[in-house]
NUTIZA-277369 format. One record per residue: chain; x, y, z of N, C-alpha, C in turn. Coordinates in steps of 0.02 Angstrom, whole numbers. Example, Ala and Ser with C-alpha at 12.3 -4.5 7.8 and 13.67 -1.06 7.14 Angstrom:
<sites>
c | n.xx | n.yy | n.zz | ca.xx | ca.yy | ca.zz | c.xx | c.yy | c.zz
A | 660 | -284 | 390 | 615 | -225 | 390 | 660 | -165 | 390
A | 642 | -112 | 354 | 684 | -53 | 357 | 645 | 2 | 394
</sites>
This chain:
<sites>
c | n.xx | n.yy | n.zz | ca.xx | ca.yy | ca.zz | c.xx | c.yy | c.zz
A | -9066 | 759 | 2672 | -9033 | 698 | 2698 | -9001 | 710 | 2769
A | -8969 | 768 | 2775 | -8939 | 787 | 2843 | -8989 | 791 | 2896
A | -9047 | 824 | 2877 | -9104 | 832 | 2924 | -9128 | 765 | 2951
A | -9133 | 715 | 2905 | -9154 | 647 | 2927 | -9101 | 617 | 2975
A | -9036 | 625 | 2961 | -8984 | 592 | 3000 | -8980 | 626 | 3070
A | -9009 | 685 | 3077 | -9006 | 722 | 3145 | -9064 | 705 | 3187
A | -9110 | 667 | 3163 | -9172 | 652 | 3200 | -9156 | 592 | 3247
A | -9174 | 596 | 3310 | -9161 | 542 | 3354 | -9088 | 532 | 3372
A | -9072 | 475 | 3401 | -9003 | 457 | 3421 | -8970 | 417 | 3368
A | -8934 | 449 | 3321 | -8898 | 414 | 3268 | -8942 | 362 | 3232
A | -8997 | 381 | 3197 | -9038 | 336 | 3160 | -9000 | 306 | 3101
A | -9016 | 245 | 3084 | -8984 | 212 | 3025 | -9015 | 243 | 2964
A | -8975 | 258 | 2915 | -8996 | 289 | 2851 | -8976 | 249 | 2792
A | -9023 | 232 | 2750 | -9007 | 196 | 2690 | -9014 | 242 | 2626
A | -8957 | 254 | 2592 | -8955 | 300 | 2536 | -8953 | 256 | 2475
A | -8995 | 270 | 2427 | -9000 | 231 | 2366 | -8986 | 275 | 2304
A | -8949 | 244 | 2257 | -8938 | 278 | 2192 | -8935 | 229 | 2136
A | -8968 | 244 | 2085 | -8967 | 198 | 2027 | -8912 | 214 | 1980
A | -8878 | 272 | 1986 | -8825 | 292 | 1940 | -8764 | 312 | 1975
A | -8706 | 297 | 1950 | -8642 | 313 | 1981 | -8620 | 385 | 1970
A | -8668 | 432 | 1990 | -8651 | 502 | 1980 | -8591 | 520 | 2026
A | -8550 | 571 | 2007 | -8488 | 586 | 2050 | -8504 | 598 | 2123
A | -8561 | 629 | 2142 | -8572 | 641 | 2216 | -8582 | 574 | 2248
A | -8619 | 526 | 2221 | -8629 | 464 | 2250 | -8565 | 426 | 2260
A | -8525 | 424 | 2205 | -8460 | 392 | 2212 | -8416 | 422 | 2264
A | -8419 | 488 | 2276 | -8378 | 522 | 2326 | -8405 | 498 | 2395
A | -8467 | 494 | 2400 | -8497 | 470 | 2465 | -8475 | 401 | 2484
A | -8472 | 358 | 2433 | -8453 | 288 | 2446 | -8379 | 285 | 2466
A | -8339 | 327 | 2429 | -8265 | 325 | 2448 | -8250 | 356 | 2517
A | -8280 | 409 | 2528 | -8263 | 449 | 2588 | -8313 | 454 | 2647
A | -8373 | 425 | 2631 | -8427 | 433 | 2680 | -8431 | 384 | 2737
A | -8382 | 335 | 2739 | -8381 | 281 | 2789 | -8448 | 244 | 2787
A | -8470 | 225 | 2732 | -8535 | 193 | 2725 | -8528 | 117 | 2716
A | -8578 | 78 | 2739 | -8578 | 7 | 2720 | -8615 | 7 | 2650
A | -8590 | -31 | 2606 | -8612 | -33 | 2538 | -8644 | -97 | 2518
A | -8703 | -89 | 2492 | -8742 | -149 | 2464 | -8750 | -134 | 2389
A | -8735 | -184 | 2347 | -8745 | -175 | 2277 | -8798 | -223 | 2248
A | -8848 | -196 | 2209 | -8894 | -235 | 2174 | -8868 | -249 | 2110
A | -8858 | -311 | 2097 | -8822 | -332 | 2033 | -8866 | -356 | 1976
A | -8931 | -364 | 1994 | -8978 | -397 | 1948 | -9034 | -347 | 1925
A | -9053 | -352 | 1863 | -9106 | -313 | 1836 | -9173 | -336 | 1868
A | -9224 | -298 | 1869 | -9291 | -318 | 1892 | -9308 | -376 | 1846
A | -9357 | -420 | 1865 | -9378 | -476 | 1830 | -9407 | -452 | 1760
A | -9395 | -497 | 1711 | -9416 | -485 | 1642 | -9383 | -427 | 1603
A | -9329 | -401 | 1629 | -9292 | -348 | 1596 | -9231 | -380 | 1561
A | -9219 | -355 | 1498 | -9164 | -380 | 1459 | -9109 | -327 | 1460
A | -9044 | -342 | 1459 | -8994 | -293 | 1455 | -8999 | -250 | 1391
A | -8985 | -188 | 1396 | -8991 | -145 | 1336 | -8931 | -158 | 1291
A | -8948 | -160 | 1226 | -8893 | -166 | 1174 | -8868 | -96 | 1155
A | -8803 | -90 | 1161 | -8774 | -22 | 1143 | -8732 | -23 | 1079
A | -8733 | 33 | 1044 | -8691 | 43 | 980 | -8665 | 111 | 979
A | -8599 | 117 | 970 | -8567 | 180 | 958 | -8557 | 188 | 882
A | -8586 | 239 | 850 | -8587 | 244 | 777 | -8565 | 315 | 761
A | -8545 | 324 | 699 | -8532 | 393 | 674 | -8590 | 421 | 637
A | -8588 | 483 | 615 | -8647 | 515 | 587 | -8672 | 481 | 517
A | -8627 | 442 | 484 | -8646 | 407 | 425 | -8696 | 354 | 434
A | -8704 | 333 | 496 | -8748 | 275 | 519 | -8821 | 301 | 522
A | -8832 | 368 | 515 | -8900 | 394 | 530 | -8957 | 360 | 487
A | -8947 | 356 | 422 | -8998 | 323 | 379 | -9020 | 251 | 407
A | -8968 | 214 | 427 | -8981 | 149 | 457 | -9022 | 155 | 522
A | -8999 | 201 | 562 | -9036 | 216 | 628 | -9108 | 231 | 615
A | -9122 | 273 | 565 | -9188 | 294 | 552 | -9227 | 237 | 524
A | -9201 | 190 | 483 | -9235 | 129 | 461 | -9249 | 83 | 517
A | -9203 | 83 | 568 | -9214 | 42 | 628 | -9272 | 69 | 674
A | -9276 | 136 | 680 | -9329 | 169 | 715 | -9392 | 152 | 684
A | -9394 | 161 | 618 | -9459 | 144 | 580 | -9479 | 71 | 596
A | -9433 | 23 | 597 | -9451 | -46 | 608 | -9475 | -57 | 682
A | -9442 | -27 | 729 | -9465 | -31 | 801 | -9536 | 0 | 809
A | -9548 | 55 | 782 | -9607 | 90 | 786 | -9664 | 50 | 752
A | -9647 | 18 | 697 | -9694 | -30 | 662 | -9714 | -86 | 703
A | -9669 | -106 | 755 | -9684 | -160 | 801 | -9719 | -133 | 866
A | -9737 | -72 | 862 | -9773 | -43 | 915 | -9734 | -6 | 973
A | -9668 | 0 | 961 | -9626 | 29 | 1012 | -9618 | 105 | 998
A | -9582 | 140 | 1046 | -9572 | 209 | 1041 | -9501 | 226 | 1051
A | -9479 | 287 | 1038 | -9408 | 300 | 1040 | -9400 | 373 | 1063
A | -9339 | 386 | 1097 | -9311 | 448 | 1112 | -9252 | 469 | 1067
A | -9247 | 534 | 1049 | -9189 | 557 | 1015 | -9167 | 616 | 1054
A | -9103 | 615 | 1080 | -9078 | 670 | 1122 | -9031 | 717 | 1085
A | -9044 | 781 | 1088 | -8999 | 829 | 1055 | -8969 | 874 | 1111
A | -8908 | 897 | 1104 | -8879 | 936 | 1155 | -8903 | 1007 | 1158
A | -8938 | 1033 | 1105 | -8963 | 1101 | 1103 | -9035 | 1109 | 1087
A | -9063 | 1165 | 1106 | -9137 | 1178 | 1093 | -9149 | 1205 | 1022
A | -9108 | 1252 | 1007 | -9116 | 1285 | 937 | -9048 | 1297 | 907
A | -9054 | 1316 | 843 | -8992 | 1325 | 802 | -8948 | 1380 | 831
A | -8882 | 1371 | 829 | -8837 | 1424 | 852 | -8783 | 1440 | 808
A | -8766 | 1505 | 795 | -8711 | 1521 | 746 | -8646 | 1499 | 772
A | -8639 | 1492 | 838 | -8569 | 1478 | 871 | -8559 | 1398 | 869
A | -8612 | 1362 | 855 | -8604 | 1290 | 860 | -8641 | 1250 | 805
A | -8611 | 1194 | 789 | -8642 | 1154 | 737 | -8671 | 1087 | 770
A | -8684 | 1090 | 834 | -8714 | 1034 | 869 | -8787 | 1028 | 850
A | -8814 | 965 | 852 | -8884 | 951 | 838 | -8927 | 988 | 889
A | -8981 | 1014 | 861 | -9033 | 1048 | 902 | -9104 | 1018 | 895
A | -9139 | 1022 | 945 | -9207 | 988 | 945 | -9252 | 1015 | 886
A | -9252 | 1082 | 879 | -9300 | 1111 | 831 | -9286 | 1085 | 759
A | -9221 | 1099 | 736 | -9204 | 1082 | 666 | -9205 | 1005 | 658
A | -9184 | 966 | 710 | -9179 | 896 | 701 | -9247 | 864 | 692
A | -9299 | 887 | 729 | -9363 | 859 | 722 | -9392 | 871 | 652
A | -9375 | 931 | 622 | -9399 | 942 | 555 | -9363 | 892 | 505
A | -9298 | 886 | 517 | -9255 | 839 | 472 | -9286 | 769 | 479
A | -9306 | 745 | 538 | -9333 | 684 | 547 | -9401 | 670 | 516
A | -9441 | 724 | 521 | -9508 | 720 | 488 | -9498 | 707 | 412
A | -9449 | 737 | 382 | -9438 | 733 | 308 | -9410 | 665 | 294
A | -9374 | 630 | 340 | -9342 | 563 | 330 | -9386 | 508 | 347
A | -9441 | 516 | 382 | -9484 | 461 | 403 | -9553 | 468 | 373
A | -9592 | 415 | 370 | -9660 | 420 | 345 | -9707 | 467 | 385
A | -9754 | 498 | 352 | -9794 | 552 | 385 | -9836 | 525 | 442
A | -9853 | 459 | 439 | -9892 | 433 | 497 | -9854 | 426 | 562
A | -9792 | 429 | 559 | -9753 | 425 | 622 | -9757 | 492 | 659
A | -9783 | 489 | 721 | -9793 | 553 | 761 | -9727 | 571 | 796
A | -9705 | 629 | 781 | -9646 | 657 | 813 | -9663 | 719 | 854
A | -9636 | 724 | 914 | -9644 | 787 | 952 | -9574 | 804 | 985
A | -9577 | 867 | 1010 | -9513 | 896 | 1039 | -9526 | 913 | 1112
A | -9474 | 909 | 1151 | -9479 | 927 | 1222 | -9412 | 956 | 1243
A | -9418 | 1015 | 1277 | -9355 | 1047 | 1303 | -9372 | 1092 | 1363
A | -9322 | 1115 | 1395 | -9328 | 1152 | 1456 | -9356 | 1224 | 1450
A | -9361 | 1250 | 1391 | -9386 | 1316 | 1383 | -9465 | 1317 | 1380
A | -9495 | 1256 | 1374 | -9567 | 1252 | 1368 | -9595 | 1264 | 1438
A | -9662 | 1288 | 1437 | -9697 | 1294 | 1498 | -9710 | 1225 | 1529
A | -9709 | 1221 | 1596 | -9721 | 1162 | 1629 | -9780 | 1121 | 1609
A | -9836 | 1159 | 1598 | -9898 | 1128 | 1575 | -9891 | 1093 | 1505
A | -9855 | 1128 | 1459 | -9838 | 1100 | 1395 | -9797 | 1039 | 1400
A | -9745 | 1040 | 1441 | -9697 | 984 | 1451 | -9737 | 924 | 1479
A | -9782 | 937 | 1526 | -9826 | 880 | 1553 | -9875 | 855 | 1504
A | -9903 | 897 | 1461 | -9948 | 871 | 1406 | -9912 | 825 | 1359
A | -9850 | 846 | 1337 | -9812 | 807 | 1291 | -9793 | 740 | 1323
A | -9767 | 739 | 1385 | -9744 | 680 | 1419 | -9805 | 632 | 1431
A | -9865 | 656 | 1448 | -9923 | 619 | 1457 | -9943 | 587 | 1388
A | -9936 | 623 | 1335 | -9955 | 595 | 1269 | -9906 | 539 | 1251
A | -9838 | 554 | 1264 | -9785 | 499 | 1249 | -9798 | 440 | 1292
A | -9815 | 446 | 1357 | -9823 | 390 | 1395 | -9888 | 352 | 1376
A | -9934 | 388 | 1347 | -9996 | 353 | 1323 | -9989 | 322 | 1257
A | -9930 | 329 | 1225 | -9918 | 300 | 1159 | -9942 | 340 | 1095
A | -9962 | 402 | 1110 | -9986 | 443 | 1056 | -9933 | 474 | 1018
A | -9873 | 477 | 1044 | -9815 | 504 | 1009 | -9765 | 447 | 997
A | -9738 | 439 | 938 | -9693 | 382 | 923 | -9623 | 397 | 938
A | -9600 | 458 | 920 | -9527 | 480 | 933 | -9533 | 548 | 972
A | -9494 | 551 | 1024 | -9486 | 612 | 1062 | -9416 | 637 | 1053
A | -9411 | 699 | 1017 | -9345 | 727 | 1008 | -9339 | 780 | 1066
A | -9289 | 769 | 1108 | -9288 | 807 | 1172 | -9214 | 825 | 1187
A | -9208 | 871 | 1237 | -9144 | 885 | 1270 | -9138 | 837 | 1330
A | -9092 | 848 | 1375 | -9083 | 806 | 1431 | -9138 | 810 | 1485
A | -9194 | 846 | 1470 | -9246 | 852 | 1519 | -9275 | 786 | 1534
A | -9265 | 733 | 1489 | -9292 | 668 | 1504 | -9241 | 623 | 1541
A | -9188 | 654 | 1565 | -9134 | 614 | 1597 | -9154 | 576 | 1659
A | -9202 | 605 | 1701 | -9222 | 573 | 1761 | -9299 | 575 | 1767
A | -9326 | 531 | 1806 | -9395 | 531 | 1825 | -9445 | 519 | 1764
A | -9422 | 488 | 1712 | -9465 | 474 | 1653 | -9468 | 398 | 1652
A | -9530 | 372 | 1650 | -9541 | 298 | 1650 | -9594 | 283 | 1593
A | -9567 | 263 | 1533 | -9610 | 243 | 1480 | -9587 | 174 | 1459
A | -9617 | 123 | 1487 | -9593 | 54 | 1473 | -9598 | 32 | 1399
A | -9640 | 65 | 1363 | -9647 | 49 | 1292 | -9590 | 73 | 1247
A | -9549 | 123 | 1275 | -9492 | 151 | 1235 | -9437 | 103 | 1231
A | -9414 | 87 | 1171 | -9364 | 34 | 1163 | -9298 | 62 | 1131
A | -9298 | 124 | 1105 | -9237 | 150 | 1069 | -9222 | 219 | 1101
A | -9160 | 228 | 1121 | -9128 | 291 | 1137 | -9074 | 310 | 1094
A | -9082 | 360 | 1055 | -9029 | 385 | 1007 | -9002 | 447 | 1030
A | -8936 | 453 | 1045 | -8906 | 512 | 1073 | -8860 | 541 | 1023
A | -8880 | 600 | 997 | -8839 | 640 | 949 | -8784 | 679 | 987
A | -8731 | 685 | 949 | -8669 | 718 | 981 | -8654 | 689 | 1047
A | -8654 | 623 | 1051 | -8648 | 587 | 1119 | -8583 | 606 | 1152
A | -8532 | 622 | 1114 | -8468 | 640 | 1146 | -8469 | 703 | 1189
A | -8522 | 740 | 1182 | -8530 | 806 | 1217 | -8559 | 792 | 1289
A | -8581 | 732 | 1304 | -8613 | 718 | 1366 | -8568 | 683 | 1415
A | -8577 | 693 | 1479 | -8537 | 656 | 1533 | -8559 | 580 | 1534
A | -8515 | 539 | 1552 | -8530 | 466 | 1559 | -8585 | 451 | 1606
A | -8591 | 485 | 1661 | -8648 | 473 | 1708 | -8716 | 497 | 1674
A | -8711 | 549 | 1636 | -8768 | 577 | 1602 | -8790 | 526 | 1547
A | -8742 | 497 | 1509 | -8760 | 450 | 1457 | -8792 | 390 | 1490
A | -8767 | 368 | 1548 | -8791 | 311 | 1585 | -8863 | 322 | 1606
A | -8878 | 386 | 1630 | -8945 | 404 | 1649 | -8992 | 405 | 1588
A | -8971 | 433 | 1532 | -9012 | 436 | 1474 | -9027 | 365 | 1449
A | -8975 | 321 | 1446 | -8990 | 253 | 1424 | -9038 | 219 | 1467
A | -9043 | 237 | 1531 | -9089 | 207 | 1580 | -9162 | 223 | 1568
A | -9175 | 270 | 1518 | -9244 | 284 | 1503 | -9276 | 227 | 1460
A | -9235 | 186 | 1427 | -9261 | 129 | 1391 | -9242 | 63 | 1430
A | -9268 | 8 | 1405 | -9257 | -60 | 1439 | -9299 | -64 | 1500
A | -9352 | -28 | 1503 | -9397 | -30 | 1562 | -9458 | -75 | 1553
A | -9464 | -103 | 1492 | -9516 | -149 | 1480 | -9489 | -220 | 1471
A | -9532 | -262 | 1443 | -9512 | -335 | 1436 | -9478 | -354 | 1369
A | -9466 | -304 | 1326 | -9434 | -319 | 1262 | -9364 | -289 | 1256
A | -9331 | -316 | 1206 | -9262 | -291 | 1193 | -9258 | -217 | 1178
A | -9213 | -178 | 1211 | -9204 | -109 | 1201 | -9133 | -94 | 1176
A | -9126 | -35 | 1145 | -9062 | -17 | 1113 | -9049 | 55 | 1128
A | -8980 | 67 | 1134 | -8957 | 135 | 1142 | -8905 | 147 | 1085
A | -8915 | 202 | 1045 | -8873 | 215 | 991 | -8832 | 281 | 1008
A | -8767 | 279 | 1018 | -8730 | 338 | 1033 | -8699 | 366 | 969
A | -8722 | 424 | 944 | -8695 | 449 | 881 | -8638 | 497 | 901
A | -8579 | 477 | 877 | -8514 | 515 | 890 | -8501 | 556 | 829
A | -8507 | 622 | 842 | -8490 | 669 | 782 | -8419 | 695 | 782
A | -8381 | 666 | 832 | -8308 | 693 | 837 | -8265 | 643 | 796
A | -8212 | 670 | 771 | -8160 | 631 | 736 | -8106 | 615 | 786
A | -8113 | 633 | 849 | -8061 | 620 | 900 | -8060 | 548 | 923
A | -8001 | 517 | 920 | -8000 | 446 | 944 | -8019 | 439 | 1021
A | -7997 | 488 | 1062 | -8009 | 493 | 1132 | -8086 | 489 | 1143
A | -8125 | 530 | 1104 | -8196 | 536 | 1111 | -8227 | 467 | 1097
A | -8207 | 437 | 1047 | -8230 | 365 | 1028 | -8216 | 318 | 1086
A | -8154 | 319 | 1106 | -8131 | 273 | 1158 | -8171 | 281 | 1224
A | -8186 | 345 | 1241 | -8229 | 362 | 1296 | -8300 | 334 | 1292
A | -8329 | 343 | 1232 | -8398 | 320 | 1219 | -8398 | 244 | 1219
A | -8347 | 209 | 1197 | -8345 | 137 | 1199 | -8349 | 113 | 1272
A | -8322 | 149 | 1321 | -8329 | 132 | 1391 | -8403 | 135 | 1409
</sites>
């Protein structure tokens, strides 16, 4: 960005961001920039419906996933960890995908994606998901940016209270990219009132 700004005699620079990440907000506040805001969604996009739920809602969420997949849609489920840890009881991709396979019909295709995989394997899974060969992708935040699957209509985030608000906003932005109604389910595993209040924001 700086290299571009140093070319020629004070060239005009347009900086764009889809998400209010802290650095972008700081630049707006302190960067002496002219600000333009795009307030409308692209044509044929519907606002995402959000729900903050506790862990007891999971059976309902699974039934909803099954219904959406039955209508030809796809879903993401985000876990904060890759594998089980003795120090933490947070949901992890590996155990969760097994739990999900036991809870849903066998014909529903479930795959996992995380940062420890080889780039070629990650690309293969994302290509399969984009092609509609995978119904549910259980992943870490590797899908936070740069993923465009318009057919995906459900984003379910486990241990949602463990993620930053900008991160949750980014994750939610992976759905609602097609012409049908999309949903984001924030699963709050904390009993803390502050955590729930924050997620409601």
